[in-house]
C-alpha atoms as a printed R data frame, in Angstrom:
    type eleno elety resid chain resno       x       y       z
1   ATOM     1    CA   MET     A     1  88.651 142.038 106.020
2   ATOM     2    CA   MET     A     2  90.843 139.303 107.183
3   ATOM     3    CA   GLN     A     3  94.477 140.073 107.486
4   ATOM     4    CA   ILE     A     4  97.924 138.986 108.852
5   ATOM     5    CA   VAL     A     5 100.753 141.043 109.969
6   ATOM     6    CA   ALA     A     6 104.202 139.832 110.411
7   ATOM     7    CA   GLU     A     7 106.262 141.884 112.321
8   ATOM     8    CA   GLN     A     8 110.405 140.677 112.275
9   ATOM     9    CA   ILE     A     9 109.600 137.501 112.469
10  ATOM    10    CA   GLY     A    10 112.172 134.867 112.398
11  ATOM    11    CA   LYS     A    11 112.818 131.290 112.819
12  ATOM    12    CA   LYS     A    12 115.807 128.970 113.981
13  ATOM    13    CA   TYR     A    13 116.403 125.552 114.379
14  ATOM    14    CA   ARG     A    14 119.400 124.659 116.578
15  ATOM    15    CA   LYS     A    15 121.967 127.302 116.030
16  ATOM    16    CA   GLU     A    16 120.908 127.984 112.266
17  ATOM    17    CA   TRP     A    17 118.488 130.779 111.088
18  ATOM    18    CA   ILE     A    18 116.021 129.787 108.207
19  ATOM    19    CA   PHE     A    19 115.039 133.536 108.020
20  ATOM    20    CA   ARG     A    20 114.824 136.661 109.939
21  ATOM    21    CA   ARG     A    21 113.531 139.962 110.003
22  ATOM    22    CA   VAL     A    22 110.170 138.989 107.912
23  ATOM    23    CA   ASP     A    23 108.071 142.148 107.674
24  ATOM    24    CA   LEU     A    24 104.764 141.327 105.901
25  ATOM    25    CA   THR     A    25 101.175 142.385 105.544
26  ATOM    26    CA   LEU     A    26  99.018 139.680 104.024
27  ATOM    27    CA   THR     A    27  95.426 141.088 103.292
28  ATOM    28    CA   ALA     A    28  92.189 139.083 102.417
29  ATOM    29    CA   GLY     A    29  90.944 139.463  98.710
30  ATOM    30    CA   ASN     A    30  94.696 139.016  97.295
31  ATOM    31    CA   SER     A    31  96.964 135.400  96.735
32  ATOM    32    CA   TYR     A    32 100.625 135.647  97.608
33  ATOM    33    CA   THR     A    33 103.065 133.012  96.462
34  ATOM    34    CA   PHE     A    34 106.385 132.373  98.277
35  ATOM    35    CA   VAL     A    35 109.178 130.968  96.032
36  ATOM    36    CA   GLY     A    36 112.466 129.877  96.605
37  ATOM    37    CA   PRO     A    37 115.101 126.576  96.045
38  ATOM    38    CA   ASN     A    38 114.306 123.527  98.396
39  ATOM    39    CA   GLY     A    39 115.401 123.939 101.876
40  ATOM    40    CA   SER     A    40 115.101 128.073 101.527
41  ATOM    41    CA   GLY     A    41 111.998 128.229 104.263
42  ATOM    42    CA   LYS     A    42 109.143 127.947 102.531
43  ATOM    43    CA   SER     A    43 107.401 125.467 104.201
44  ATOM    44    CA   THR     A    44 108.568 126.582 107.725
45  ATOM    45    CA   LEU     A    45 107.138 130.104 106.707
46  ATOM    46    CA   LEU     A    46 103.890 128.970 106.210
47  ATOM    47    CA   GLN     A    47 103.530 126.605 108.982
48  ATOM    48    CA   LEU     A    48 104.200 129.863 111.165
49  ATOM    49    CA   LEU     A    49 101.434 131.969 109.450
50  ATOM    50    CA   ALA     A    50  99.353 128.947 109.746
51  ATOM    51    CA   GLY     A    51  99.815 128.724 113.458
52  ATOM    52    CA   SER     A    52 101.230 125.388 113.470
53  ATOM    53    CA   LEU     A    53 104.645 126.438 114.538
54  ATOM    54    CA   PRO     A    54 105.780 129.208 116.754
55  ATOM    55    CA   ALA     A    55 108.387 131.967 115.378
56  ATOM    56    CA   THR     A    56 111.831 132.388 117.631
57  ATOM    57    CA   GLU     A    57 111.409 136.237 117.383
58  ATOM    58    CA   GLY     A    58 109.214 138.543 116.291
59  ATOM    59    CA   GLN     A    59 105.513 138.408 116.099
60  ATOM    60    CA   LEU     A    60 102.324 137.543 114.187
61  ATOM    61    CA   LEU     A    61  99.019 139.535 114.259
62  ATOM    62    CA   TYR     A    62  96.025 137.991 113.217
63  ATOM    63    CA   SER     A    63  92.871 140.065 112.582
64  ATOM    64    CA   VAL     A    64  89.712 140.271 111.368
65  ATOM    65    CA   ALA     A    65  87.582 143.593 110.395
66  ATOM    66    CA   GLY     A    66  90.576 145.384 112.349
67  ATOM    67    CA   LYS     A    67  89.775 143.529 115.626
68  ATOM    68    CA   LEU     A    68  92.654 141.346 116.805
69  ATOM    69    CA   LEU     A    69  92.044 137.762 117.020
70  ATOM    70    CA   ASP     A    70  93.428 135.140 119.697
71  ATOM    71    CA   PRO     A    71  96.198 133.513 118.105
72  ATOM    72    CA   ASP     A    72  94.388 130.158 119.740
73  ATOM    73    CA   ASP     A    73  91.578 130.720 117.902
74  ATOM    74    CA   TRP     A    74  93.535 131.484 114.703
75  ATOM    75    CA   PHE     A    75  93.324 127.453 113.606
76  ATOM    76    CA   ARG     A    76  89.642 127.846 112.807
77  ATOM    77    CA   GLN     A    77  90.390 130.478 110.221
78  ATOM    78    CA   VAL     A    78  93.047 128.225 108.732
79  ATOM    79    CA   SER     A    79  92.529 125.418 105.858
80  ATOM    80    CA   MET     A    80  95.984 124.056 104.770
81  ATOM    81    CA   ALA     A    81  97.231 121.183 102.333
82  ATOM    82    CA   ALA     A    82 100.919 119.917 102.287
83  ATOM    83    CA   PRO     A    83 102.371 116.520 101.071
84  ATOM    84    CA   TYR     A    84 103.889 116.441 104.721
85  ATOM    85    CA   LEU     A    85 100.311 116.952 106.408
86  ATOM    86    CA   GLU     A    86  98.928 113.389 107.175
87  ATOM    87    CA   LEU     A    87  95.274 112.028 106.897
88  ATOM    88    CA   VAL     A    88  93.527 109.458 109.071
89  ATOM    89    CA   GLU     A    89  94.362 106.526 107.085
90  ATOM    90    CA   GLU     A    90  92.252 103.860 108.904
91  ATOM    91    CA   LEU     A    91  89.451 105.684 108.099
92  ATOM    92    CA   THR     A    92  87.126 105.357 104.620
93  ATOM    93    CA   LEU     A    93  87.182 108.656 102.443
94  ATOM    94    CA   ASP     A    94  83.592 109.053 103.370
95  ATOM    95    CA   GLU     A    95  84.337 108.769 107.349
96  ATOM    96    CA   LEU     A    96  87.126 111.225 106.713
97  ATOM    97    CA   LEU     A    97  85.197 113.906 105.215
98  ATOM    98    CA   ARG     A    98  82.497 113.525 108.132
99  ATOM    99    CA   PHE     A    99  85.077 113.893 110.885
100 ATOM   100    CA   HIS     A   100  86.507 116.452 109.260
101 ATOM   101    CA   GLN     A   101  83.001 118.412 108.763
102 ATOM   102    CA   THR     A   102  82.667 118.292 112.782
103 ATOM   103    CA   PHE     A   103  85.698 120.526 113.389
104 ATOM   104    CA   LYS     A   104  85.931 122.877 110.017
105 ATOM   105    CA   PRO     A   105  82.468 122.726 108.295
106 ATOM   106    CA   PHE     A   106  82.239 122.595 104.317
107 ATOM   107    CA   LYS     A   107  80.929 125.328 102.049
108 ATOM   108    CA   ALA     A   108  77.249 125.843 101.851
109 ATOM   109    CA   GLY     A   109  75.715 123.231  99.977
110 ATOM   110    CA   LEU     A   110  78.745 120.775 100.372
111 ATOM   111    CA   THR     A   111  77.627 117.478 101.181
112 ATOM   112    CA   PRO     A   112  80.429 114.585 102.070
113 ATOM   113    CA   GLU     A   113  78.796 112.918  98.797
114 ATOM   114    CA   VAL     A   114  79.121 116.445  96.792
115 ATOM   115    CA   VAL     A   115  82.730 116.449  97.975
116 ATOM   116    CA   ALA     A   116  83.681 113.342  97.025
117 ATOM   117    CA   ASP     A   117  82.408 113.820  93.388
118 ATOM   118    CA   ARG     A   118  84.100 116.953  93.463
119 ATOM   119    CA   LEU     A   119  87.521 115.295  94.421
120 ATOM   120    CA   LEU     A   120  86.299 112.797  91.485
121 ATOM   121    CA   LEU     A   121  86.106 110.044  93.682
122 ATOM   122    CA   SER     A   122  82.930 108.723  94.251
123 ATOM   123    CA   HIS     A   123  84.184 105.428  93.418
124 ATOM   124    CA   ALA     A   124  86.224 105.490  96.412
125 ATOM   125    CA   ARG     A   125  83.985 106.770  99.092
126 ATOM   126    CA   HIS     A   126  84.235 103.343 101.066
127 ATOM   127    CA   LYS     A   127  87.841 102.527 100.688
128 ATOM   128    CA   GLU     A   128  90.380 103.079 103.602
129 ATOM   129    CA   ILE     A   129  92.496 105.986 102.630
130 ATOM   130    CA   LYS     A   130  95.784 103.928 103.146
131 ATOM   131    CA   TYR     A   131  94.718 101.980  99.797
132 ATOM   132    CA   PHE     A   132  94.604 105.460  98.048
133 ATOM   133    CA   SER     A   133  97.307 106.330  95.674
134 ATOM   134    CA   SER     A   134  99.432 109.041  96.790
135 ATOM   135    CA   GLY     A   135  97.830 111.023  94.126
136 ATOM   136    CA   MET     A   136  94.333 110.466  95.357
137 ATOM   137    CA   LYS     A   137  95.494 111.738  98.837
138 ATOM   138    CA   GLN     A   138  96.872 114.655  98.119
139 ATOM   139    CA   ARG     A   139  93.652 115.441  95.921
140 ATOM   140    CA   VAL     A   140  91.690 114.559  99.324
141 ATOM   141    CA   LYS     A   141  94.199 117.005 101.149
142 ATOM   142    CA   LEU     A   142  93.555 119.605  98.677
143 ATOM   143    CA   GLY     A   143  89.537 119.321  98.295
144 ATOM   144    CA   LEU     A   144  89.729 119.626 102.233
145 ATOM   145    CA   ALA     A   145  91.219 123.174 101.680
146 ATOM   146    CA   PHE     A   146  89.293 123.918  98.868
147 ATOM   147    CA   PHE     A   147  85.913 122.998 100.203
148 ATOM   148    CA   SER     A   148  85.789 124.015 104.051
149 ATOM   149    CA   THR     A   149  84.709 127.198 105.227
150 ATOM   150    CA   ALA     A   150  87.853 128.699 106.305
151 ATOM   151    CA   PRO     A   151  88.752 132.375 104.683
152 ATOM   152    CA   VAL     A   152  92.311 131.145 104.959
153 ATOM   153    CA   VAL     A   153  93.672 128.818 102.428
154 ATOM   154    CA   ILE     A   154  97.359 127.890 102.386
155 ATOM   155    CA   LEU     A   155  98.838 125.387  99.861
156 ATOM   156    CA   ASP     A   156 102.421 123.877 100.147
157 ATOM   157    CA   GLU     A   157 103.840 122.342  96.619
158 ATOM   158    CA   PRO     A   158 100.059 121.917  95.608
159 ATOM   159    CA   THR     A   159 100.349 119.597  92.802
160 ATOM   160    CA   ALA     A   160 103.093 117.118  94.582
161 ATOM   161    CA   ASN     A   161 102.173 113.524  93.467
162 ATOM   162    CA   LEU     A   162  99.116 114.838  91.058
163 ATOM   163    CA   ASP     A   163  99.371 113.530  87.429
164 ATOM   164    CA   ARG     A   164  98.395 115.552  84.437
165 ATOM   165    CA   GLN     A   165  94.652 115.089  85.382
166 ATOM   166    CA   GLY     A   166  94.973 116.009  88.792
167 ATOM   167    CA   ALA     A   167  97.411 119.379  88.209
168 ATOM   168    CA   ALA     A   168  94.388 120.297  85.650
169 ATOM   169    CA   TRP     A   169  91.980 119.515  88.714
170 ATOM   170    CA   TYR     A   170  93.627 121.795  90.965
171 ATOM   171    CA   HIS     A   171  93.916 124.611  88.359
172 ATOM   172    CA   GLN     A   172  90.372 124.572  87.877
173 ATOM   173    CA   GLN     A   173  89.743 124.591  91.503
174 ATOM   174    CA   VAL     A   174  91.826 127.302  92.813
175 ATOM   175    CA   ARG     A   175  90.342 129.396  90.521
176 ATOM   176    CA   GLN     A   176  86.995 128.926  91.954
177 ATOM   177    CA   LEU     A   177  87.861 129.921  95.559
178 ATOM   178    CA   SER     A   178  86.338 133.083  96.823
179 ATOM   179    CA   PRO     A   179  87.790 136.271  95.704
180 ATOM   180    CA   ASP     A   180  87.271 137.528  99.327
181 ATOM   181    CA   CYS     A   181  89.679 134.763 100.390
182 ATOM   182    CA   LEU     A   182  93.517 135.116 101.711
183 ATOM   183    CA   LEU     A   183  95.446 132.447  99.457
184 ATOM   184    CA   LEU     A   184  99.110 131.887 100.417
185 ATOM   185    CA   ILE     A   185 101.091 129.507  98.336
186 ATOM   186    CA   GLY     A   186 104.508 127.458  98.780
187 ATOM   187    CA   SER     A   187 105.941 126.765  95.415
188 ATOM   188    CA   ASN     A   188 108.908 126.616  93.234
189 ATOM   189    CA   VAL     A   189 107.069 125.352  90.250
190 ATOM   190    CA   PRO     A   190 105.423 128.210  87.786
191 ATOM   191    CA   ASP     A   191 102.553 126.485  86.872
192 ATOM   192    CA   GLU     A   192 101.540 126.086  90.365
193 ATOM   193    CA   TYR     A   193 100.890 129.841  90.505
194 ATOM   194    CA   ASP     A   194 100.988 131.404  87.318
195 ATOM   195    CA   PHE     A   195  97.724 133.025  87.868
196 ATOM   196    CA   CYS     A   196  99.174 134.770  91.424
197 ATOM   197    CA   PRO     A   197 100.105 138.471  91.280
198 ATOM   198    CA   ASN     A   198 102.354 138.727  94.354
199 ATOM   199    CA   VAL     A   199 105.225 136.592  94.491
200 ATOM   200    CA   LEU     A   200 107.638 136.661  97.374
201 ATOM   201    CA   ASP     A   201 111.224 135.192  97.192
202 ATOM   202    CA   VAL     A   202 112.067 133.639 100.685
203 ATOM   203    CA   MET     A   203 115.746 134.301  99.843
204 ATOM   204    CA   GLN     A   204 115.139 137.660 100.487
205 ATOM   205    CA   TRP     A   205 114.947 137.191 104.348
206 ATOM   206    CA   LYS     A   206 118.300 134.803 104.680
């Protein structure tokens, strides 16, 4: 079983604490949503949990089946989608999917062609990402998180830049995630996490 344990973690930028004394136990097979107003620290907390930002204080422990993982290997377990994460825009969609597959394989039976189809972007496989609309780019980011083999899926503002069709696609795909995965969401839009039973307000750690 995959688990993330946060022990008294805090993050400070310059002299300002974004949050402090965060204690969490996040266990695979569950979904958790972090809510709060813009600027409250949701994205920062998710990036700490993903291992892409260091904590200022406290410690994060990652474990699988009770065995601690080396933090340097944690990135292999995580797929993350967020509006601020950049895609390699000089690549075509097909090239991007094949490149991604070399360091984070897709789930069984999913080829780049099948993934493009599931993204509803088969028609744009040979178009460079820089010519995609913001909604198309967001769908690609979400798809890379949904369709990779990583057991931890982190989604920050998942429907940002998506139209109604894109939001419906998001809801369809997020509900098809494996029940064994650990799903973390950052949001202040209730429709993005209406299926999630564990909602945590980051303002409690101010």
